[in-house]
Structures are given as structure tokens and as C-alpha cells.
N, C-alpha and C positions, 0 to 999 in steps of 0.2 A: 495644434492638437486640441481635441474637444474633451473637456471634462476631466483633465488630469490623467493619471495612470493608476489603474487598480493593480495591486500586488497580492497574489494568492500564494501563501506559504503552505506547503504540504509536507508532512513528516510521516514516514512509514515506521511503525514499531512492530517488531516481530521477534519472538524467541520460540524455538521448537519446544514441543512438549517435553518436560523434564529437564530442559537445558539449564534454567536458573537453579533448580535444585542441585544438579550435578556441579555447577560452578561454585556453589556455596561450599562444597566439599573440596573440589580440586583447585579452585582459584578464587578464594573468597573476595579478594579485592576487585577482580573483574566483575563478580556478581554485584558487589556494592556500587561500582561505577555505573552499571546498567540501571540499577534501582534508583540511584541518585539522579541519573539522566532523565528517567521517567518522571520522578517526583519534581524535578526542576521546571518542567513545562508549565504547570499551572502557577507555581510560585513566581515564575518570571513574568507571568502575564497579569497577575492580580493588580499591580499598580497601574495597569494600562487597559482597564476594561473599556475605556472610551475609544481606544484606537487599535489595540492588539487583536489580531485575528489569525488563528492557526487551524488547519485541517489535520486531523489525525486518522491514519489508517492503522488499526490495531488488530493483529491476527487473533483468531479465536483461541489458539493455544496459549498465547500470552494472556488474554483476558481470563481464560480458565485458571491459569496459574495464579494471577493476582487476586482472583475471587475465591480461591481455595482457602478455607479456614485454617487448615494445617500449615499452609505456606505463609499465610498472614501472621500466624502466631510465631512461626520460625524466624521471620525477618522483622518483627515488630520493633526491635531496637534499632533497626536500620531505616526502614521506611514503613509508614502506616499505610498498607495497601488498600484497606477499606476506605480510608479517607482519600487516598489518591483517586480511586474509582469515582468517588463522590465529587471530587474537584473537577474531574474530566466531564462532569455533567453540565458544567457552566457554559450554556449556549451563547453567552455574550462574547466569549473569547475563543471557544473551541467548537468546531464542527466535526463530527465523527463520520468518516467515510466507511461505507460497507466494503467488504472484501471477501476472499475465500478463507474458510475456517482454518485449514491446515497450511495456508500460504503455498499453494501449488503454482507452478508455471502453467496456467490453464491451457494454453495451446499444446502442451506436451502430454497432457493426460487425456484419457478418453472423454469425448464430449458427453457421453451418457453419465459421467460422474460430475459434470459441472453443476447440475442442480443441487446435488447433495452438498457439495462444498459451499455453495452460495447460501442455500437455505439453512444449513447448520450455523453459519455465521449470523445470519439474520435472526434466528431464534435466540442465540446467545447475546447478540448486540442489543436486541430489544428487551431482553430480560434485565441486562445490567444497566442499560441507559434509559429504559422506560420511555422510549419514544420511537415513532416509526423511522426506519432507515431506508428511505426511497429517494434520497437526494443524489449524492455522488457515489460512484463506484471506483474503487482502486483495484486494478488487476495486479495481483502479487508480482513483484519484480517488473511491473509494467508490461508483463507478458500478455500481448493482445493479438487477437485474430478477429477479422470481421465476422466470422461465424458466431461469435459471442453475442452479437447485437440482438438477435431475436429473443434470447433468454433474458438479457438485460432489460429490454423493453417490456417483456412479459412480467418481470418482477417489479416493474414500475420505476426503475432508476431514471433519473433526469439527465445525468451526464456521466461520462467515463473519461478518465485521464489517460493520455497516450504520450509517447515520447516524440519530440520534434523531428528526430531523424527518421521516423517511420511514417510521416504524414505526407501525402501527395495531394495536390489540388486537382479536383475534377472541374470545377468552375474556375475561370481565369482569376488569379489574384496575385498580388505582389508578395515578396518574401515576408515583409512585416505583417501583412494581412493574414498570411497563412499561419504565422507563429503567434500573433497577439490578438487574434479574434477567435471566438468559438465558432464551431462549424457543425454541419450535419453529416453523418455517415450512415449509409444504407446497406442493408444486406437481407436477402430473402423476404422482401416486403416489409421489413421492420427498419426502424431508424432510431438514432440516439444522438444527443449532442456530444461533441468531442471537445475536450479542453486540452490544450497542447502544453506540455512541459518544455521549458527552455533548457536544452541540455547543457549549454555552456555556462549559463548562470547557475544551474544546479551543481555543476562540477565545482564552481567557485564556492557555493554554499557548503558543499561537502568538505572541502579542504581548508576553508578559512578565508574570510574576507572582511573588510571594514566598510562601514556604511557610506563613507565618502566615495570610495571606488564604485560601490554598487549603484549609488545615485547617478554618478557620471555615466556608467555603462548602460544603465536602463534608459537614461535620457538619450544617449547616442543611438541606441537600438530602435527607439520609438520616435525619433525626431521627425519622420515623414508621415506619422499616423495622423490622419484627419478624423479619426474616431478615438474613442476611449479604449486604449489597449488594456488587455488583461495579461500581465506578466506572471507566469506561474513557475515556481521553483519547487522541486521535489527531491528529497533525499531521505536516507535513513535518519532517524532522530535519536537512536540509542547506540549507534556504532561509531567507532572512530574517535580519536583523541579530541577533536574539535567539539564534539557533543558530550563526551564523557569527562572532559577536564573539569575538575572541581574547583579550580582556582578562579576567584572573582576577577573579571576582566580578561580572561584567557579562554573563554568558551563561546559557543555560538550565541548564547542568550545575553551574556554580559558584555561581550566585545562587539557584537553585531546587532542583534535584534532590538534589544532595549535602547541602544543609542539611536537606531533608525526610528524607533517609535517616538523618542524624544524629538527628533527632527520633524517627523510627520505631525506631531502634536503642535509644534511651534510654527509650522508652515515653511520649514526650510529643507524639506526633503525633495525638492524639485518636482512637486506635484504628485509624488508617490503616496498612495493611501492604501494601507493594508485592507484587504477586502475578502469576504467570503465569496466563493464562486457563485453560490446561489443568489446572492444579492446582485452581483454583476449581471447574471442572466435575467434577473427581474427587470433590470434597466436596459439591457442591450441584447437584442435577439441574435441568435446564431447567424453567421454570414457565410453563404456558399456551401458547397458540398465538397467533401474530401474522401479519399481512400486512405486506409491505414494498412501498411504492409505488416505482415506477420513479423513480430520482433519483440524485444524487451528493452529495458533501459541499459545503459552502459554500466558494467561492473568491473572496476579495476582495469585490467588490460584487455577486456573484451568489450566490443561496441554494441552488443545485444543482437546484432543481426544473425540469423540462423540459430539463435539460442545456443551458441557455441559453448558458453560457460557450463551449460547443463547437459550437453550432448557431444562434447568434444572427443570422448574416448569410446572405444568399442564396449567397454564394461558399462559405461553410462547408458549407452544406447540399448544394450542387452537388458539392463535393469528396467528401462522404460518400456521395452517390449514385454517384459514379464508383468509389469503393471497392467498393460493392456490385456494380457492373457488372463490374469486373475480377475480383472474387471468383467471380462466376457463370461467367465465361469460363474461369477457371483450374480450377474444379471440374468443369466439363463436359469440358475437355480431359483431366483426370486420369481421369475415368470411361472415356475412350476408350483412353488409352495406359497407365494405371497411374501412381501418384504418384511412382514411382522415376525417371521420365524426368528427365535432368539439367536440361533447359530448364525444366521445370515446377518442379523444386526451387528453381532460381534465381528463377523468377517468384514462388513462394510466399514466399521470404525478402523480396523487395521489397514484396510485398503486405502482409505482416505489419508491416514497418517503416513503411509508409505509414500504418498505423492508429494510430501512437503518439499519445497525447493531446496532446502538445506541438505537433504539427502544426496543431491546431485551437484550442488554448488561447489563443493570442495574437491572437485575431481573425483577420485575413487575412494577418498578417505572415509566418507560416511555411507557408501553404498551398502555396507553390511546392515545398516539400520533399515534401509529400504527393504532388503531381502528378508530381514528378521520379521518385519511387519507383514510382508507378503506370505511368509511361511505360516504365520499365525492365521492370516486370512484364509489361506488354502485349507488349513486344518479345521477351521470352523465351517467350511462349506462341506457338509456331511455327504457321504455317498447316498444315492448313486450319481449325484450331479458333479462331483469332483472327479 
């Protein structure tokens, strides 16, 4: 193996609009656990600025909540959200990935709404973090389709993360080359670099693992690599007991990542070095071409293929069809009056919020939230266009 093993850790952070506020009333401890999990990220990394490296994808709705002065005042005795946002600015240990503002499963919403979701996050991200965000792109729920590539290239993104179960080689390559090298994917005359998430290692990261097991498993998986592999794991970073547990030595940071960093610092991590993806790409060019099948990451009992988690029932599919219908009405109205019409701007916000993945993720439990936003969007599209 050449040059050791680069390890890219990716954490997705998302809360729907108003969810933390509602939890503070309905389930205060759950709200505290989430806030503690968010605040624990930079605090866990401060002693390891020389070696710790984490990528964060933070939805626009979560950023808006944390940046809201009223919310900051409400939770000040729990977490200082203003300081938290400042600590996430630390580029030595944290790389912020761009994403969709309302966390939609992009292949399931109308393509004409993709630019709004991406541009709204870009505006928010660059205002809060005060730097350009044209490095990596995290598709919410890892929901990807090759048709996104022209837009991602046009917006200047360097790479996109995809799930290993959805990647197919175009050029001949071995299993370890497909999974642990970066690649090029092309569509419609555009191209982007693809970074592959290791699904099995990510499953372990989500449920709980110790550094010794991880080191052995990574070394076994990469033992035939005659190149410097990039091992990428990606999970939620604010959901599940492994990340929310507040007991020292019993959560992701204190039971796994900090001990792994200690091993990496002392040279006893089997050649594994935490790395930013951009730094790996600076040193190692993409290898070969791949196709990425339409799909998402695995969610509990669903493997992500066919987007079954979000489309499994007739009611879910009907709600998505209505999203498409209202989107067409909105864009037709905008073609007639221009997008700056206040009513259409309001309708656009409600339409984009209706598209959040959580509205569909819980079967039919949250579909009323989608329809409620669509009702308000339809009401804001004034006659004669409605």
C-alpha cells in the first residue's frame, strides 16, 4: 500500500424547520440531547487540531434555527448556539459540505426546483460561515441521480458523495479500486468527481464500534490497494443513542473517534490518517469513470434502492405528485409575472419546505405537514394562474 490510508469522516446534521422548538415543549430531554450532540462536535475536536478532521453537512433549516436570536436566547442555558456556529468555523478541524436547504430527496422533487434548494443553502451557508462553499456537495439522504451533475458542475462543486451500493464501474476496476478511489461521473456533457461512502463501515459507525475493530477492518478491506485509499464513512451526527449519549466513554466521540485520534497521533492506527476529502484530491487525481444508479443511502430497514423509504405507500406517492403539480403551477405563474412577485416568493418558500425528506420519511405520519405547506403555496399563487 502506498502512502497509508486516508479516512474521511462525514456527519449529516438536519432538523426540520420548527422541530427543535417543538421538541423543547413536547420532549425537552430529546431537544437537549440533540443540542448537546451538536455542541459536542467541536469540543471533542479541540484537543486534536493536529489530526482531527470532520466534514459536516448542515441543512439550511437547522442553520436557520441555530442562527435565530429568539431560539438562541431560549436555549442559552443549554447550549450557546452563537458560539457553536462560531466554533464550526474552525477550518483546521471542520469542513462544511454544501447541501439542499430544506433537505429534500433531490431525485424525488421536480428538477426545476433543484436550483432553488441549492442556491438558498449556498446563500445561507456563505452568510453564516463567511467563505465560499464550492468544495463538496452532500445530497440529502445521499439521494442522487446522474441528472444532478450538470447543475453541480455549473455551481462549481468539486465533488459529490454517493453510496457504495449505487456505484458501477464504467472503466474496468477491482472492488477495492471502485470503493476506495475517487472517480469521474459524466452526464449531459458535464462531469464531477465522485467520492464513495463505504456502506458497511458507515453502518458500524452508526450503531457503535471501537477503534481496534475499525483499524483491523479497514486494513483488511484495503490490503490489496497499491494506491492510497480514501475510506469514507457517513452517517447522521445528531440522531441515535451512539451520538446523543452524554456519558463520557459511551458515545461516538469518546468511545471511538478520540481514541482513534490518539492512535493516529502516536502512529499506532495501522497507517490510518483522518483527512479532508479536498486534501486527498489535491494529492490523488480521480481514477476511472463510474455510473451512479438512482438511489439513496440505507435507512433502517430500507436499502435506499427505489427510494422506498419515501415512496413506499400510495399516500406518499400522491403527496409527491402534488408537489410536482404545485411546482408546475408556481413556475408557470413566475413565467408570467416574474419571480419577484411577493405572492410567488411566499409560495416558493412553502413549496420548498413541503419537499423536506422528513415529510415522507415516517411513512404517512408527517404527510399532513407536506400538504399543509402545499396548501399555503397554492393559496399564495394568486388567480388567474392557480
